[in-house]
C-alpha positions as CSV (number, residue, x, y, z in Angstrom):
1,M,-28.4,185.4,-96.4
2,S,-30.0,182.1,-97.3
3,T,-33.6,181.4,-97.8
4,A,-35.7,178.3,-97.5
5,R,-39.2,177.3,-98.7
6,L,-41.8,175.4,-96.6
7,S,-43.3,172.4,-98.4
8,S,-47.0,171.5,-98.5
9,K,-46.2,168.9,-95.8
10,G,-44.6,171.5,-93.5
11,Q,-41.1,170.4,-94.3
12,L,-38.3,172.9,-94.4
13,I,-35.0,172.3,-96.3
14,I,-32.1,174.0,-94.5
15,P,-29.6,175.3,-97.1
16,K,-26.5,173.0,-97.4
17,P,-24.0,175.7,-96.3
18,I,-25.8,176.1,-93.0
19,R,-26.1,172.4,-92.5
20,K,-22.5,171.9,-93.2
21,A,-21.4,174.8,-90.9
22,H,-23.3,173.2,-88.0
23,G,-22.4,169.6,-88.8
24,W,-26.0,168.6,-89.3
25,D,-26.6,165.4,-91.3
26,A,-29.8,163.6,-92.2
27,G,-31.7,162.6,-89.1
28,Q,-30.3,165.4,-86.9
29,E,-32.9,166.3,-84.3
30,L,-33.4,170.1,-83.8
31,E,-35.2,171.9,-81.0
32,V,-37.6,174.5,-82.4
33,I,-37.9,177.5,-80.2
34,D,-40.6,180.1,-80.9
35,S,-39.7,183.7,-80.0
36,E,-40.9,187.2,-80.7
37,E,-38.2,187.6,-83.3
38,G,-38.9,184.4,-85.1
39,I,-37.9,180.7,-84.8
40,L,-34.6,179.5,-83.5
41,L,-33.3,176.0,-84.4
42,K,-30.9,174.4,-82.0
43,S,-29.1,171.0,-82.2
44,R,-30.7,168.6,-79.9
45,S,-28.2,166.6,-77.9
46,P,-28.7,162.8,-78.0
47,F,-27.9,162.7,-74.3
48,K,-29.5,164.6,-71.4
49,Q,-27.2,167.1,-69.8
50,T,-25.3,165.7,-66.8
51,S,-22.8,166.9,-64.3
52,L,-19.3,165.5,-63.8
53,G,-20.4,164.1,-60.4
54,E,-23.1,162.0,-62.2
55,V,-20.7,160.4,-64.6
56,V,-17.3,160.3,-62.9
57,G,-17.8,156.6,-61.9
58,S,-17.9,155.7,-65.6
59,L,-14.4,157.0,-66.3
60,P,-11.8,154.4,-67.3
61,Y,-9.4,153.2,-64.7
62,S,-5.9,152.2,-65.7
63,G,-4.3,151.0,-62.5
64,E,-3.9,148.0,-60.3
65,S,-7.1,146.1,-59.9
66,K,-8.9,146.8,-56.6
67,S,-10.5,144.1,-54.4
68,I,-14.2,144.4,-53.3
69,A,-13.0,145.3,-49.8
70,Q,-10.8,148.1,-51.1
71,M,-13.7,149.5,-53.2
72,Q,-16.0,149.4,-50.2
73,E,-13.5,151.1,-48.1
74,A,-13.0,153.9,-50.7
75,I,-16.8,154.3,-51.0
76,A,-17.1,154.6,-47.2
77,T,-14.4,157.2,-47.1
78,G,-16.1,159.2,-49.9
79,V,-19.4,159.1,-48.0
80,K,-17.8,160.3,-44.8
81,A,-16.1,163.1,-46.7
82,R,-19.4,164.3,-48.2
83,Q,-21.1,164.3,-44.8
84,A,-18.3,166.4,-43.2
């Protein structure tokens, strides 16, 4: 078990083996969660959590280029499929 000491400025140095095990480098943001058992530190993701449906349009496409008309037709088909 590792121990840490709180500085007069309220700073806490997390022991190197724990930082290394979690892949935490300088500047890593951590969520501090207060519980009955103590304090929990969790890595804070630099991005908000999203679903596949929210980001699927940003996936790379490696096929033949589509015309605006083809894209509009595909969008209309997708909208109709969701409404069904």
